[in-house]
C-alpha positions in Angstrom: -16.3 8.8 25.3 -12.5 9.1 24.8 -11.9 6.5 21.9 -9.4 4.1 23.4 -7.4 3.8 20.3 -6.6 7.3 20.1 -3.9 6.7 22.7 -2.3 3.4 21.0 1.1 3.3 21.7 3.3 4.0 18.2 6.2 4.2 16.4 7.2 5.3 12.7 10.2 3.5 11.4 12.1 5.6 8.9 15.5 6.2 7.4 17.6 8.7 5.6 17.2 6.8 2.1 15.8 3.9 0.7 17.6 0.9 0.7 18.9 1.3 4.4 16.8 -1.4 5.9 13.2 -0.1 6.8 11.3 -3.1 5.7 13.5 -5.6 7.4 13.5 -3.5 10.6 9.7 -2.7 10.7 8.5 -6.3 9.7 10.9 -7.6 12.4 9.6 -5.4 15.0 6.2 -6.3 14.1 6.6 -9.4 14.0 8.7 -9.8 17.5 6.2 -7.7 19.1 3.6 -10.4 18.0 5.6 -13.2 19.5 5.6 -11.5 22.6 1.6 -11.4 22.7 1.0 -8.0 21.5 -2.0 -7.0 19.1 0.3 -4.9 16.5 -1.2 -2.9 13.7 1.0 -2.6 11.0 1.0 0.4 8.7 2.8 1.5 5.6 3.3 5.3 4.8 2.6 5.8 0.6 1.1 3.9 -2.1 3.1 0.4 -1.7 1.0 -2.6 -2.2 3.7 -5.2 -1.6 5.3 -4.3 1.9 1.8 -4.4 4.0 1.6 -8.1 2.7 4.7 -8.9 4.9 3.3 -6.8 7.6 0.3 -9.1 7.4 2.4 -12.2 7.6 4.0 -10.4 10.9 1.2 -9.3 12.7 -1.8 -11.6 11.6 -3.8 -8.6 10.7 -4.0 -6.9 7.5 -1.6 -4.6 6.5 -3.0 -0.6 5.9 -1.7 2.1 3.8 -1.2 5.7 5.1 -1.0 8.4 2.0 -1.2 12.0 2.4 -1.8 12.3 -1.3 -4.0 10.2 -2.1 -6.2 10.6 0.8 -5.5 14.1 2.0 -3.3 15.0 5.6 -6.6 15.1 7.2 -7.8 11.5 6.7 -4.2 10.1 7.8 -5.0 9.8 11.5 -8.9 9.1 11.1 -7.6 5.7 8.8 -5.1 5.0 11.4 -7.1 4.9 14.5 -9.8 2.8 12.3 -6.7 0.1 11.5 -5.5 0.1 15.0 -8.7 -0.2 16.6 -8.2 -2.7 19.4 -4.4 -2.9 19.2 -1.8 -2.7 21.9 0.7 -1.0 19.6 1.0 0.4 16.2 4.2 0.1 13.8 4.4 2.9 10.9 6.9 1.7 7.9 7.8 4.7 6.1 8.9 5.4 2.8 12.0 6.3 0.7 14.2 8.8 3.3 12.3 10.5 6.0 11.7 14.0 4.3 11.1 12.8 0.9 7.5 13.1 -0.5 5.6 14.0 -3.7 7.8 15.8 -6.0 7.2 19.4 -6.2 4.6 19.0 -3.0 7.2 20.1 -0.4 6.6 17.5 2.8 3.2 16.2 1.3 3.3 12.4 1.2 6.5 12.1 3.2 7.0 10.0 6.2 7.9 13.3 8.1 4.6 14.5 7.7 2.7 11.4 8.7 5.0 11.0 11.6 3.6 15.2 12.5 0.0 14.0 11.9 0.1 11.0 14.1 2.2 12.6 17.0 4.5 9.4 16.9 8.1 9.3 17.7 10.5 8.2 14.9 13.0 5.5 14.8 15.8 6.1 12.3 17.4 3.2 10.5 20.5 4.1 9.4 23.0 1.7 6.9 26.1 2.4 8.9 28.2 0.2 6.6 30.6 3.2 5.0 30.7 5.4 8.0 31.7 5.8 11.7 31.9 9.1 13.3 29.8 10.7 10.4 26.8 8.7 11.3 26.6 11.8 14.2 26.5 14.3 11.6 24.0 12.6 9.7 21.7 11.8 12.9 22.2 15.4 14.2 21.1 16.9 10.6 17.7 14.7 10.4 16.7 15.3 14.1 17.1 19.0 13.7 15.9 19.7 10.3 12.1 20.2 11.3 11.4 20.6 15.1 8.1 19.0 14.5 9.5 15.6 13.5 10.8 13.8 16.9 13.4 11.2 16.5 13.4 9.1 19.6 16.4 6.6 18.6 18.6 5.0 15.8 19.0 1.8 15.0 22.0 1.1 13.2 22.0 -1.3 10.3 25.0 -3.5 8.7 27.6 -2.7 11.6 30.6 -4.8 10.6 32.3 -5.5 14.1 32.6 -4.7 17.9 34.8 -2.3 17.1 32.8 -0.6 14.1 29.7 -0.7 16.8 31.7 1.2 19.9 33.1 3.9 17.1 29.3 4.4 16.1 28.0 4.6 19.7 31.1 6.7 20.8 30.0 9.7 18.0 26.2 9.4 18.6 26.9 9.9 22.4 26.7 13.6 21.9 23.7 13.7 19.3 21.1 13.5 22.2 19.3 10.7 20.1 19.8 7.1 22.0 20.8 3.5 20.2 17.9 1.6 20.2 19.4 -1.5 18.1 22.3 -2.5 16.2 22.1 -5.1 13.3 25.2 -6.8 12.0 25.9 -7.3 8.5 24.2 -10.4 7.5 23.1 -12.2 4.3 20.4 -10.6 3.0 16.5 -11.9 4.5 15.3 -13.7 1.4 12.9 -11.1 0.1 13.6 -11.6 -3.9 12.4 -8.5 -6.2 11.8 -8.1 -9.7 10.3 -5.1 -12.0 8.0 -3.6 -9.3 9.8 -4.4 -6.2 9.4 -7.0 -3.8 7.6 -10.3 -5.1 4.5 -10.3 -3.2 3.5 -12.7 -0.1 0.8 -14.4 -2.4 3.2 -15.4 -5.1 5.5 -17.1 -2.1 3.9 -17.5 1.1 5.8 -20.5 2.7 9.2 -18.8 1.7 7.8 -15.0 3.1 6.8 -17.0 6.0 10.3 -18.1 6.5 11.4 -14.4 5.8 9.5 -12.6 8.3 10.5 -15.0 11.1 14.4 -14.4 10.1 13.5 -10.8 10.4 12.0 -11.1 13.9 15.2 -13.3 15.0 17.6 -10.4 13.6 15.5 -7.7 15.3 15.1 -9.4 18.4 18.7 -10.3 18.9 20.0 -6.6 17.8 17.2 -4.3 19.2 16.2 -3.0 22.7 12.5 -4.1 22.7 11.6 -2.7 26.0 13.1 0.8 25.5 11.4 0.8 21.8 8.0 0.0 23.5 8.8 2.9 26.1 9.3 5.4 23.4 6.1 4.1 21.6 4.2 4.7 25.1 5.3 8.0 24.5 2.7 9.2 21.9 0.2 11.1 23.1 -3.6 10.5 22.2 -4.6 11.9 18.9 -7.4 14.7 18.7 -9.0 12.8 15.2 -12.3 10.8 15.0 -11.8 7.1 13.6 -12.7 6.9 10.1 -15.4 4.6 9.6 -17.3 3.8 6.0 -20.4 5.1 5.7 -23.1 2.8 5.8 -25.9 2.3 3.2 -28.9 0.6 4.9 -31.5 -1.4 3.2 -32.0 -2.4 -0.7 -30.3 -6.0 -1.9 -27.0 -7.2 -1.5 -25.6 -7.7 -4.7 -22.8 -9.6 -4.9 -19.5 -7.6 -6.1 -16.7 -10.3 -6.9 -13.3 -8.9 -6.3 -10.2 -10.7 -8.1 -7.3 -12.1 -5.9 -4.5 -14.6 -6.0 -1.1 -14.3 -6.8 -1.8 -12.3 -10.2 -4.1 -9.8 -8.7 -2.4 -8.5 -5.0 -2.9 -5.2 -5.2 -5.9 -3.5 -3.3 -6.3 -1.3 -0.5 -8.4 -3.0 2.6 -10.7 0.1 3.1 -12.2 -0.9 -0.5 -13.7 -3.8 0.8 -15.1 -2.3 3.7 -16.6 0.7 1.5 -18.0 -1.9 -0.6 -19.3 -3.9 2.5 -20.9 -0.7 4.0 -22.6 0.4 1.2 -24.6 -2.7 0.8 -22.6 -5.3 -1.3 -22.0 -9.1 -0.4 -18.0 -9.1 -1.3 -16.9 -12.5 -2.7 -12.9 -13.0 -3.9 -11.9 -15.1 -6.2 -8.8 -16.0 -8.3 -8.8 -15.9 -11.8 -5.7 -18.3 -12.0 -7.7 -21.1 -10.7 -11.8 -20.3 -10.7 -13.0 -20.9 -14.0 -16.1 -19.2 -13.1 -17.1 -15.9 -11.5 -18.9 -16.2 -8.1 -22.4 -17.3 -7.8 -24.5 -14.2 -8.5 -22.1 -11.9 -9.7 -23.7 -8.6 -10.4 -20.6 -6.4 -10.5 -16.7 -6.9 -10.9 -13.7 -5.2 -9.3 -10.2 -6.3 -11.0 -7.3 -4.3 -9.2 -3.9 -4.6 -9.3 -0.9 -7.4 -9.3 1.1 -8.5 -12.0 -1.1 -10.2 -14.8 2.1 -10.1 -17.0 3.9 -12.7 -14.7 1.2 -14.6 -15.3 -0.4 -14.0 -19.0 0.4 -17.7 -20.2 -2.0 -18.9 -17.0 -4.8 -16.1 -17.2 -5.1 -16.7 -20.9 -5.3 -20.5 -20.6 -8.2 -19.8 -18.5 -10.8 -19.7 -21.3 -13.8 -20.5 -18.9 -13.0 -17.5 -17.0 -12.4 -15.0 -19.7 -15.2 -15.7 -21.2 -17.6 -15.3 -18.2 -15.9 -11.7 -17.7 -16.4 -10.8 -21.1 -20.1 -11.9 -20.9 -20.6 -9.8 -17.5 -19.1 -7.1 -18.9 -21.4 -7.1 -22.2 -24.2 -7.7 -20.1 -23.8 -3.9 -18.6 -23.0 -5.3 -15.4 -20.5 -2.4 -13.7 -16.9 -3.7 -14.2 -14.0 -1.5 -12.1 -10.4 -2.3 -13.1 -7.0 -0.7 -12.1 -3.8 -1.0 -13.6 -3.3 -5.1 -13.8 -7.2 -5.1 -14.0 -6.9 -2.9 -17.3 -4.3 -5.3 -18.7 -6.7 -8.2 -18.3 -9.4 -6.8 -20.0 -7.3 -5.8 -23.1 -7.8 -8.0 -26.3 -3.9 -9.5 -25.3 -1.3 -9.3 -23.2 2.4 -10.0 -24.5 0.5 -11.6 -27.3 -1.7 -13.9 -25.2 -5.7 -13.4 -25.5 -7.0 -11.8 -22.6 -10.7 -10.9 -21.8 -11.1 -9.0 -25.0 -13.7 -6.3 -23.1 -11.3 -3.7 -24.4 -10.3 -2.9 -28.0 -6.5 -2.8 -26.7 -3.4 -4.5 -26.7 -1.0 -4.5 -23.8 2.4 -5.2 -23.8 5.5 -5.0 -21.3 7.9 -2.3 -21.7 11.5 -1.0 -20.3 10.2 2.3 -19.2 9.1 2.2 -15.5 6.0 4.8 -15.5 5.8 5.8 -11.5 4.2 8.8 -9.7 1.1 10.6 -8.1 -1.4 11.9 -10.5 -4.0 14.7 -10.3 -7.1 13.3 -12.5 -10.6 14.4 -13.2 -13.4 12.5 -14.4 -14.0 12.9 -18.1 -17.4 11.8 -18.3 -19.8 10.0 -15.9 -19.1 6.3 -15.0 -19.9 3.8 -12.5 -17.4 5.3 -10.0 -18.0 8.9 -10.8 -20.0 11.7 -12.2 -18.4 13.7 -14.8 -15.9 16.3 -13.4 -15.1 14.3 -10.0 -11.4 15.2 -9.2 -9.6 12.1 -7.5 -5.8 11.4 -6.8 -4.1 8.4 -8.1 -0.8 6.7 -8.4 0.8 4.8 -11.5 3.1 2.2 -11.0 3.7 -0.2 -14.1 6.1 -1.2 -16.9 3.5 -2.2 -19.2 1.9 0.1 -22.2 -1.7 -0.4 -23.4 -2.4 0.9 -27.2 -4.2 2.9 -27.3 -3.9 4.5 -24.1 -7.2 5.6 -24.0 -10.7 5.1 -25.2 -13.4 7.1 -27.2 -14.9 8.0 -23.9 -11.7 7.9 -21.4 -11.8 7.1 -18.0 -9.5 10.2 -16.5 -8.1 13.4 -17.6 -4.5 13.8 -16.0 -2.6 17.2 -15.3 0.6 15.8 -14.6 3.7 15.0 -15.6 2.0 16.0 -19.0 -1.7 16.9 -19.8 -3.5 13.5 -21.0 -6.6 11.7 -21.4 -6.1 7.8 -20.2 -8.4 4.6 -19.4 -11.4 3.4 -21.0 -15.3 4.0 -19.9 -17.5 2.0 -22.3 -20.9 0.3 -21.1 -20.6 0.1 -17.4 -16.8 -0.9 -17.3 -14.0 1.6 -16.1 -10.8 0.4 -16.6 -7.7 2.7 -15.8 -3.9 2.8 -15.1 -4.6 5.2 -11.8 -4.3 3.4 -8.5 -7.0 5.5 -6.3 -8.0 5.4 -2.8 -11.9 5.1 -2.8 -11.8 6.4 1.3 -10.9 9.8 -0.2 -14.4 9.7 -2.5 -16.7 7.3 -0.6 -19.1 8.0 -3.3 -17.1 5.7 -5.5 -18.1 2.6 -3.7 -22.0 3.6 -3.1 -22.3 4.6 -6.7 -20.9 1.5 -7.8 -22.7 -0.8 -5.7 -26.0 1.0 -6.5 -25.4 0.6 -10.0 -24.8 -3.4 -9.5 -28.5 -3.3 -8.0 -29.9 -1.8 -10.8 -28.1 -3.3 -13.9 
């Protein structure tokens, strides 16, 4: 029996470089098509946690990431099909420039690679603000660079006038790549940024709703949605099987508390699905508001986010900090990534935190960013010693010391080092990992919750 989602119409929205307008166009397209009554499946290439929040607002469906580095190219299509199940259309927002991927790894983790794996046509968003005839050379170069990438159309962004548009269209006539949209120069849609990119939806929901509506209106006015839908339908079926989280039957259903709210917004949807399939009852709580962990909590997962922005409020919630510390000291499993690591420290920028780890965290001027190859140094609640996983670091903070007596990971690049902490049943690290690449992580964690 053919999986219906294998033939879902799909587009990849890419650009020659960052800052060209991909997010505005991709999110606007998602919202515009959703407003027409279509079930739109939103996806983002790479490890970005913030854009999927805007995608979710635009479509009413959870935003999902497609990362060929973290999960391997072989999981990209299955994870896509899992997310696109039951949808009429899927839109994939690219990352950086179309052909930019993991440093020193060729096409790995690039938007181009994902487009090829998904057999999806690409719509190239071009910032035309400082060019006219040269746009044809740029588009020709991108369209001919890799024969495996099919650029099915161009959306011209930041076009200044009717005359400017006419010059751009005339130049592109000979390129063979149709113009599917023209967006005029306009005041930037209200999507404020700070030290790690856009401010997440959870921190500005009403303003974010207005921003997404503005993106949709801009795209609706300037793009040929019928032509874009037709291009999406030209994508053929995928031969891959849909990804499913492996189900563990029987046994008790331990409560796994997952941190959420404005301070902890970075998570992959598949993590919750994996925990649930492994037999957990997943309950979300907000460390900014809730003074106690969910009733019956047997394990705790604290993902990424911005605790540095909310250090005062997190510190002021002494009751919850005490509950987290007590849970960790009891031997219950705790998995913390990046923001979670900071929350478990003794202090963050001088503000008391949970004190689970004998370490201090502070803001830094230096951005730490990049993919990492990691190996588990010893046994932990997430993985046995020697388990290899790929991760991603993205922060402007420093934890001192950077590793405990029992480190979480040995990291190979950019320099060989150990990092993170394993103590009792706590695993805390700066590395963001995608558990779909190693489903045993969720199974191991939930089983430990049952027996702790």
